[in-house]
C-alpha positions in Angstrom: 65.4 -10.9 -10.3 62.6 -11.3 -12.9 61.0 -14.0 -10.8 61.0 -11.7 -7.7 59.4 -8.9 -9.8 56.7 -11.3 -10.9 56.0 -12.4 -7.3 55.7 -8.8 -6.2 53.4 -7.9 -9.1 51.1 -10.8 -8.3 50.9 -9.8 -4.6 50.0 -6.2 -5.6 47.3 -7.5 -7.9 45.8 -9.7 -5.2 45.9 -6.8 -2.7 44.2 -4.5 -5.1 41.5 -7.1 -5.7 40.9 -7.5 -2.0 40.7 -3.7 -1.4 38.1 -3.4 -4.2 35.6 -5.7 -2.5 32.8 -4.1 -0.4 33.5 -3.8 3.3 32.5 -7.0 5.1 32.6 -9.1 2.0 35.3 -11.4 0.6 35.7 -13.6 -2.4 33.7 -16.7 -1.9 31.7 -15.3 1.0 27.9 -15.6 1.1 26.4 -12.3 -0.3 24.1 -10.5 2.1 20.4 -10.8 2.0 19.0 -7.6 0.2 16.1 -6.2 2.2 13.7 -3.5 1.1 11.6 -2.0 3.9 8.5 -0.4 2.3 6.4 2.0 4.3 3.3 3.9 3.5 4.5 6.6 6.0 1.1 7.4 7.4 1.3 10.7 9.3 -0.2 9.1 12.5 3.1 7.2 12.8 4.7 10.3 14.2 2.9 9.6 17.5 5.3 6.7 18.1 8.1 7.0 15.4 9.9 10.3 15.0 11.6 9.2 11.8 8.8 7.0 10.4 8.0 3.4 11.3 9.7 1.9 8.3 12.9 3.7 9.0 12.8 2.4 12.6 12.6 -1.2 11.3 15.3 -0.6 8.7 17.6 1.0 11.4 17.4 -2.2 13.4 17.8 -4.6 10.5 21.0 -2.8 9.5 22.5 -4.1 12.8 21.8 -7.7 11.8 24.8 -9.4 10.3 24.1 -10.8 6.9 21.5 -8.2 5.8 21.8 -5.2 3.4 18.9 -2.9 4.0 17.2 -0.1 2.0 14.2 1.9 3.3 11.6 3.3 0.9 8.2 4.9 0.9 5.1 5.1 -1.2 5.8 8.6 -2.3 9.3 7.8 -3.5 10.0 7.4 -7.2 8.4 4.3 -8.6 6.2 4.2 -5.5 9.3 3.1 -3.6 9.6 -0.2 -5.6 12.3 0.9 -8.1 14.9 -1.5 -6.6 12.9 -4.7 -6.7 15.4 -6.2 -9.1 18.0 -5.8 -6.3 15.7 -7.1 -3.5 15.5 -10.6 -1.9 13.1 -9.8 0.9 10.3 -7.2 0.7 9.0 -6.0 4.1 5.7 -4.2 3.6 3.8 -1.9 6.0 0.6 -0.3 4.6 -2.7 0.9 5.9 -5.0 3.6 4.5 -3.4 4.0 1.0 -3.5 0.3 0.0 -5.4 0.9 -3.2 -2.7 3.4 -4.6 -0.6 0.3 -5.6 -1.9 -0.7 -9.0 -2.9 -4.3 -9.5 -0.2 -5.0 -12.2 2.4 -3.9 -9.6 1.0 -6.4 -7.1 0.9 -9.2 -9.8 4.5 -8.5 -10.6 5.5 -8.9 -7.0 3.6 -12.1 -6.7 5.2 -13.4 -9.9 8.6 -12.7 -8.4 7.6 -14.8 -5.4 6.4 -17.6 -7.6 9.7 -17.6 -9.5 11.7 -17.7 -6.3 13.2 -14.2 -6.9 11.5 -12.6 -3.9 10.0 -13.2 -0.4 7.3 -11.0 1.1 6.9 -10.1 4.8 3.5 -8.4 5.3 3.2 -6.4 8.6 0.0 -5.6 10.5 -2.5 -3.8 8.3 -0.7 -5.0 5.2 -3.1 -8.0 5.4 -5.2 -5.8 2.9 -2.2 -4.6 0.9 -2.5 -5.5 -2.8 0.7 -7.6 -2.9 -0.5 -9.7 0.1 -4.0 -10.1 -1.2 -2.8 -11.2 -4.6 -0.4 -13.6 -3.0 -3.3 -15.1 -1.0 -5.5 -15.2 -4.1 -2.8 -17.1 -5.9 -2.3 -19.6 -3.1 -6.1 -20.1 -2.9 -6.2 -20.9 -6.6 -3.4 -23.4 -6.3 -5.1 -25.1 -3.3 -8.4 -25.3 -5.1 -6.8 -27.0 -8.1 -4.8 -29.4 -5.9 -8.1 -30.5 -4.3 -8.9 -32.4 -7.5 -7.4 -35.7 -8.6 -4.4 -35.1 -10.9 -6.3 -36.4 -14.0 -9.0 -33.7 -13.5 -6.8 -30.7 -12.9 -5.6 -29.7 -16.4 -9.1 -29.3 -17.9 -10.8 -27.7 -14.8 -12.6 -24.4 -15.2 -11.9 -22.0 -12.3 -14.7 -19.5 -11.5 -13.8 -16.8 -8.9 -16.0 -14.7 -6.7 -15.6 -12.6 -3.6 -17.0 -13.1 -0.2 -18.4 -9.6 0.1 -19.8 -7.2 -2.5 -16.9 -4.7 -2.5 -13.2 -4.7 -1.4 -12.0 -3.8 2.1 -15.2 -4.9 3.9 -14.8 -6.5 7.4 -16.5 -9.9 7.5 -18.9 -10.8 10.3 -18.2 -13.6 12.8 -21.1 -15.4 11.1 -19.8 -14.9 7.6 -18.8 -18.0 5.5 -15.1 -18.5 6.0 -13.0 -17.7 2.9 -11.3 -18.9 0.8 -14.0 -21.5 0.1 -14.2 -24.0 -2.7 -17.1 -26.0 -4.3 -16.5 -28.6 -7.1 -19.0 -29.4 -9.8 -18.4 -32.6 -11.7 -20.8 -33.3 -14.6 -20.9 -36.6 -16.3 -19.6 -35.0 -19.5 -17.5 -31.9 -19.7 -14.8 -30.3 -17.5 -15.0 -29.9 -13.7 -16.0 -26.5 -12.6 -14.3 -25.0 -9.5 -16.2 -22.3 -7.8 -13.7 -20.4 -5.6 -14.6 -17.7 -3.1 -11.4 -15.7 -2.8 -9.9 -14.9 0.6 -11.2 -11.8 2.2 -7.9 -11.3 3.9 -9.5 -9.7 7.0 -11.1 -10.7 10.3 -14.3 -9.9 12.1 -13.0 -7.7 15.0 -10.3 -5.3 15.9 -9.8 -2.8 18.8 -7.3 0.0 18.9 -7.3 0.6 22.6 -3.6 -0.1 23.1 -4.1 -3.0 25.6 -1.1 -5.4 26.0 -1.0 -8.8 24.2 0.9 -12.0 24.9 2.9 -13.7 22.1 3.4 -17.5 22.3 5.9 -19.2 20.1 4.3 -22.4 18.7 7.4 -23.5 16.6 10.4 -22.9 18.8 12.7 -24.8 16.4 11.8 -22.7 13.4 14.6 -20.3 12.2 12.2 -17.4 12.6 11.9 -18.2 16.3 15.6 -18.4 17.0 16.6 -16.7 20.2 13.0 -15.6 21.0 11.5 -16.4 24.4 8.6 -18.9 24.3 6.3 -16.3 25.7 6.7 -12.5 25.7 4.4 -9.4 26.0 3.8 -6.4 23.7 2.9 -3.6 26.1 0.7 -1.6 23.7 -0.9 -2.9 20.6 -4.1 -3.1 18.5 -6.3 -6.3 18.9 -7.2 -8.5 15.9 -9.5 -11.5 16.5 -9.9 -14.8 14.6 -11.0 -16.1 12.2 -8.5 -14.6 9.7 -9.9 -15.2 6.2 -6.8 -16.5 4.5 -5.7 -19.8 3.0 -4.5 -22.4 5.4 -0.9 -21.6 6.2 1.9 -24.2 5.9 3.2 -23.2 9.3 1.8 -21.1 12.2 4.9 -20.0 14.0 3.4 -17.9 16.8 0.0 -16.8 18.1 -1.1 -13.8 20.1 -3.6 -13.6 22.9 -5.4 -10.9 24.9 -6.8 -11.0 28.5 -10.3 -10.4 27.1 -10.2 -13.8 25.2 -9.4 -12.8 21.7 -6.5 -14.5 19.9 -4.8 -14.4 16.5 -2.4 -16.4 14.4 0.1 -13.6 14.3 3.0 -15.3 12.6 1.9 -17.3 9.5 4.0 -18.7 6.7 2.9 -19.9 3.2 4.9 -21.5 0.4 4.0 -19.9 -2.9 5.6 -21.5 -6.0 9.4 -21.3 -5.4 9.0 -18.5 -2.8 7.4 -17.7 0.6 5.1 -15.2 2.2 5.3 -14.4 6.0 2.5 -12.5 7.7 3.5 -10.9 11.1 0.7 -9.1 12.8 2.2 -6.8 15.4 2.8 -3.2 14.4 0.1 -0.6 14.8 1.2 2.9 13.7 0.5 4.7 17.0 2.1 2.3 19.4 5.9 1.7 19.7 5.7 -2.0 18.7 8.9 -1.8 16.6 11.0 -0.9 19.6 10.2 -4.2 21.2 13.4 -6.3 21.1 11.6 -9.6 20.5 9.5 -8.2 17.7 12.6 -6.9 16.0 14.4 -10.2 16.6 11.6 -12.0 14.8 11.8 -9.6 11.9 15.6 -10.0 11.6 15.3 -13.8 11.8 12.6 -13.8 9.1 14.6 -11.6 6.7 17.7 -13.8 7.1 15.8 -17.1 6.7 13.6 -16.0 3.8 16.4 -14.4 2.0 18.7 -17.4 2.4 15.9 -19.6 1.2 15.4 -17.5 -1.9 19.1 -17.8 -2.8 
């Protein structure tokens, strides 16, 4: 009888433990990728997104198995970044309020990427967001130092300048491409590296809502999973190359317009132990984030970047 009671008690304990687990999770199961969708919530978004652009992205990502999604905004407590310690992938949409994020906050985000605690997805105008710019600056520094023989790296002196005299200036087509590196190697003394930091912009854009065509360049990449080799975005803003960023490790997709402009619209960089993915589509007044292929790419990117972080 005592043995029967013991067996029943054990079964009850196991049942209680199973009930206490979050829905959709079991012991030993892979935990979900924790995604924070950060949105500036520019009022112009209301032309295409009744409940804000970021919320539209988050609503879709919540339907993707393996993701746990939180949506936040710049005007939320902590500028919407209070949950970074519980975040694997940060999806960032910003535009006209880029400079309201303080530089130390951007440096903290980049340090998390370097440490392998976070991945960043920068969307559309977030090419000038402080987290993306600082990530590109750090990658440019790393690339500049790696351009030296190993014996010269430790003692090298890095001198940084900017391409243009003030932030957020659009480069001309004739502008020197950035980042750019010059090495000075005196007979005696350390090597000096003169680094022009990446401008993180491009010489032309056009907000006329003309369609674009997306071409998948890396169909075997996890971010491209289930995406047609070619698809169209019916209304979007145009960006034109050259994009002033460090050479990416992978260009997953490119975008073209009938007028001849093109852009590397899906670019991936390794940064320390983490990764940064720039995905261009997403102007605030066009319903780009209702396009099923765009949303599929975002879901794939969150899953892959988050799994890689773990």
